[in-house]
C-alpha positions as CSV (number, residue, x, y, z in Angstrom):
1,M,-5.8,-7.8,14.5
2,R,-4.8,-6.7,11.0
3,R,-7.7,-4.4,10.6
4,L,-10.1,-2.6,12.9
5,A,-13.0,-4.1,11.0
6,P,-13.6,-6.4,8.0
7,A,-12.6,-4.7,4.7
8,D,-16.1,-4.6,3.4
9,W,-17.8,-3.7,6.6
10,G,-20.3,-0.8,6.0
11,H,-19.8,-0.7,2.3
12,G,-22.9,0.8,0.7
13,D,-24.3,2.3,3.9
14,A,-25.4,5.9,3.3
15,I,-23.7,8.6,5.3
16,G,-25.9,9.6,8.2
17,S,-27.9,6.4,8.1
18,H,-28.6,4.3,11.2
19,A,-26.3,1.6,9.9
20,A,-23.4,4.1,9.4
21,V,-23.9,5.5,12.8
22,A,-23.9,2.1,14.4
23,Q,-20.7,1.2,12.5
24,A,-19.0,4.4,13.6
25,A,-19.9,3.7,17.3
26,A,-18.4,0.2,17.0
27,V,-15.2,1.4,15.4
28,S,-14.9,4.1,18.1
29,L,-15.2,1.4,20.7
30,I,-12.5,-0.7,19.1
31,A,-10.2,2.2,18.7
32,G,-10.8,3.3,22.3
33,I,-9.8,-0.1,23.6
34,A,-6.8,-0.2,21.3
35,R,-5.5,3.1,22.8
36,V,-5.9,2.0,26.5
37,P,-2.5,2.4,28.2
38,G,-0.8,-0.9,29.1
39,I,-1.8,-2.7,25.9
40,D,1.1,-3.3,23.5
41,W,0.6,-3.6,19.8
42,L,3.0,-4.8,17.1
43,T,2.0,-1.5,15.4
44,P,0.1,1.0,17.6
45,I,-3.3,2.1,16.3
46,D,-2.3,5.7,15.5
47,P,0.7,4.9,13.2
48,L,-1.4,2.2,11.7
49,L,-4.0,4.7,10.6
50,I,-1.8,7.7,9.9
51,C,0.7,5.8,7.7
52,E,-2.0,4.8,5.2
53,S,-1.4,8.2,3.8
54,K,0.6,7.9,0.5
55,L,1.7,11.5,0.9
56,L,3.2,10.9,4.3
57,Q,5.0,7.8,3.0
58,I,6.5,9.7,0.1
59,R,7.6,12.5,2.4
60,I,9.3,10.2,4.9
61,A,10.9,8.2,2.1
62,D,12.3,11.3,0.6
63,R,13.8,12.4,3.9
64,L,15.5,9.0,4.1
65,G,16.9,9.2,0.6
66,I,14.6,6.5,-0.8
67,A,13.5,6.9,-4.4
68,T,9.8,7.3,-5.2
69,P,8.0,8.3,-8.3
70,R,7.5,12.0,-8.9
71,T,4.0,12.7,-7.6
72,V,1.2,15.3,-8.0
73,V,-2.1,15.4,-6.3
74,T,-4.7,17.2,-8.3
75,N,-8.0,17.0,-10.3
76,K,-6.6,19.3,-13.0
77,V,-5.3,17.6,-16.1
78,D,-3.2,20.6,-17.2
79,T,-1.4,20.7,-13.8
80,A,-0.6,17.0,-14.1
81,V,0.6,17.3,-17.7
82,R,2.8,20.3,-16.8
83,E,4.4,18.5,-13.9
84,L,4.6,14.9,-15.1
85,G,3.9,14.7,-18.8
86,H,0.9,13.1,-20.3
87,N,1.8,9.4,-19.8
88,V,1.2,8.8,-16.0
89,V,0.0,6.4,-13.5
90,I,-3.2,7.3,-11.7
91,K,-4.1,6.0,-8.2
92,P,-7.0,6.8,-5.8
93,L,-5.9,9.1,-3.0
94,G,-8.2,7.5,-0.6
95,P,-9.6,4.0,-0.3
96,G,-9.4,1.9,-3.4
97,H,-12.5,-0.2,-2.6
98,F,-16.0,1.0,-3.2
99,T,-19.5,-0.3,-3.9
100,T,-21.2,0.7,-7.2
101,S,-24.8,2.0,-7.4
102,D,-26.1,-1.5,-8.0
103,G,-24.3,-2.9,-4.9
104,T,-21.4,-4.5,-6.8
105,P,-18.0,-4.4,-4.9
106,A,-15.3,-2.8,-7.0
107,V,-11.5,-2.1,-6.7
108,V,-9.6,0.8,-8.2
109,Y,-6.1,-0.4,-9.2
110,A,-3.1,1.8,-10.2
111,T,-3.7,2.4,-13.9
112,A,-1.5,3.8,-16.7
113,V,-3.3,6.5,-18.6
114,D,-2.6,9.0,-21.3
115,L,-4.0,12.3,-20.0
116,L,-4.3,13.6,-23.6
117,S,-7.0,10.9,-24.2
118,P,-10.5,12.3,-24.5
119,D,-11.4,10.1,-21.5
120,F,-9.2,12.1,-19.2
121,Q,-9.8,15.7,-20.2
122,D,-11.8,16.1,-17.0
123,L,-11.0,14.2,-13.8
124,G,-14.1,15.5,-12.1
125,P,-14.2,16.9,-8.5
126,T,-12.1,14.2,-6.9
127,P,-8.4,14.8,-6.3
128,F,-6.3,11.9,-7.6
129,L,-2.7,10.9,-6.9
130,L,-0.8,10.9,-10.2
131,Q,2.8,9.7,-10.6
132,E,5.4,9.5,-13.3
133,R,5.3,6.2,-15.1
134,I,8.4,4.2,-14.3
135,T,9.2,1.0,-16.3
136,A,9.6,-2.0,-14.0
137,S,11.6,-5.1,-14.7
138,T,10.8,-6.7,-11.4
139,H,8.2,-6.2,-8.7
140,L,9.3,-6.7,-5.1
141,R,7.1,-7.4,-2.1
142,V,9.0,-6.5,1.0
143,V,7.7,-7.5,4.5
144,T,9.1,-6.2,7.7
145,V,8.5,-7.3,11.3
146,R,10.4,-5.3,14.0
147,G,13.6,-4.9,12.0
148,Q,13.5,-8.3,10.3
149,C,12.9,-8.2,6.6
150,W,11.9,-10.7,3.8
151,V,11.8,-9.9,0.0
152,A,10.0,-11.8,-2.7
153,E,10.2,-10.9,-6.4
154,L,7.9,-11.2,-9.5
155,D,8.8,-10.7,-13.1
156,A,7.1,-7.5,-14.3
157,D,6.8,-8.6,-18.0
158,S,4.2,-11.2,-17.2
159,V,1.8,-9.1,-15.1
160,P,-0.1,-5.8,-15.5
161,L,1.2,-2.5,-14.1
162,D,-0.6,-3.2,-10.8
163,W,0.1,-6.9,-10.3
164,R,-2.8,-7.2,-7.8
165,A,-5.2,-7.1,-10.7
166,E,-3.9,-10.4,-12.0
167,E,-5.0,-13.3,-9.8
168,A,-2.2,-15.6,-11.0
169,A,0.4,-13.0,-9.9
170,H,-0.3,-13.7,-6.2
171,S,1.1,-17.2,-6.6
172,S,4.0,-16.3,-8.9
173,F,6.3,-14.5,-6.5
174,R,9.7,-16.1,-5.7
175,A,11.5,-16.0,-2.4
176,T,14.9,-14.3,-2.5
177,Y,17.9,-14.7,-0.3
178,G,20.3,-11.8,0.1
179,T,19.9,-10.6,-3.4
180,H,18.1,-7.3,-2.5
181,D,19.9,-6.3,0.7
182,T,19.8,-2.6,-0.1
183,V,16.0,-2.7,-0.5
184,A,15.6,-4.8,2.7
185,K,17.7,-2.3,4.7
186,A,15.9,0.7,3.3
187,A,12.5,-0.9,3.9
188,A,13.3,-1.8,7.5
189,R,14.5,1.8,8.1
190,L,11.4,3.2,6.5
191,A,9.1,1.0,8.6
192,D,11.0,2.1,11.8
193,D,10.7,5.8,10.9
194,L,7.0,5.4,10.3
195,G,6.5,3.6,13.6
196,L,5.3,0.4,12.0
197,G,6.1,-2.8,13.8
198,Y,4.8,-4.6,10.7
199,S,4.7,-3.4,7.1
200,S,4.2,-4.9,3.6
201,Q,5.9,-2.7,1.0
202,D,5.8,-2.6,-2.8
203,W,9.0,-1.8,-4.6
204,I,10.1,-2.1,-8.2
205,L,13.5,-2.6,-9.9
206,T,13.9,-0.7,-13.2
207,P,15.8,-2.1,-16.2
208,S,18.8,0.0,-15.2
209,G,18.8,-1.4,-11.7
210,D,17.2,1.5,-9.8
211,E,15.2,0.6,-6.7
212,V,12.0,2.6,-6.3
213,L,9.4,2.5,-3.5
214,L,5.8,2.5,-4.7
215,D,3.7,1.9,-1.6
216,V,3.7,1.0,2.1
217,N,0.9,-1.1,3.4
218,P,0.8,-0.8,7.2
219,A,-1.5,-3.9,7.4
220,G,-0.8,-5.6,4.1
221,Q,-1.1,-9.3,3.3
222,W,1.7,-11.8,3.5
223,L,0.3,-15.3,3.4
224,F,0.2,-15.4,-0.4
225,L,4.0,-15.1,-0.5
226,P,6.0,-18.3,-1.2
227,E,7.6,-20.4,1.5
228,P,9.6,-20.1,3.5
229,I,8.6,-16.3,3.7
230,A,5.0,-16.8,4.6
231,S,5.7,-19.0,7.5
232,A,8.8,-17.0,8.6
233,V,6.7,-13.8,8.8
234,S,3.9,-15.6,10.7
235,A,6.5,-17.0,13.1
236,A,8.1,-13.6,13.7
237,I,4.7,-12.1,14.6
238,A,3.8,-15.1,16.8
239,S,7.2,-14.7,18.6
240,W,6.5,-11.1,19.3
241,L,3.0,-11.9,20.6
242,N,4.6,-14.5,22.9
243,G,7.0,-12.0,24.3
244,G,10.0,-13.0,22.1
């Protein structure tokens, strides 16, 4: 079970509505079953939920000596400019999926912005996660399963800042073999420290060769990755489920 519920379940339901209350009851039931003693999970439910926090990920990575972008959480433009400069990357602090007023599903991707632009003089009441903009030469998708690790790479020149926004990028990753051992070891150590039996992590390599962690997905996708990685990850999960 990669998620407690489908990703779009309940989108558009008004808070306090009958549909929202029914959904909350169902999620409470699923979570209650998941916490029953004697049931083993590849990743227990509480770390799965807690480790969605980007702030927690950054703090643990810092403790382990893993580089991350300098980060500020604020809705004040002057604070962000003072701490990071005006060219930054802005990300949602909470869920990146939402439903517009006309019912259309939407996704907020990590976006490069100039905070001196008139469009960003006021961020509104919502606190955002803002980070220094780091030039990437290569994107790395790193998947961990109980200490095992696989790394796939993608040229940054051919994709937007957030490669997820480009459909073709999902089929453009290349499997690597022993070329990113430092990242693999750090990713496995980070997953272990976060209590994640499975993780899907996003890293970048800079033109100078620095390795920087961008994000940890406690229940991220892996089947879009090239073979033999996709099958190897699936086999590792199946082996754990089978008691291996």
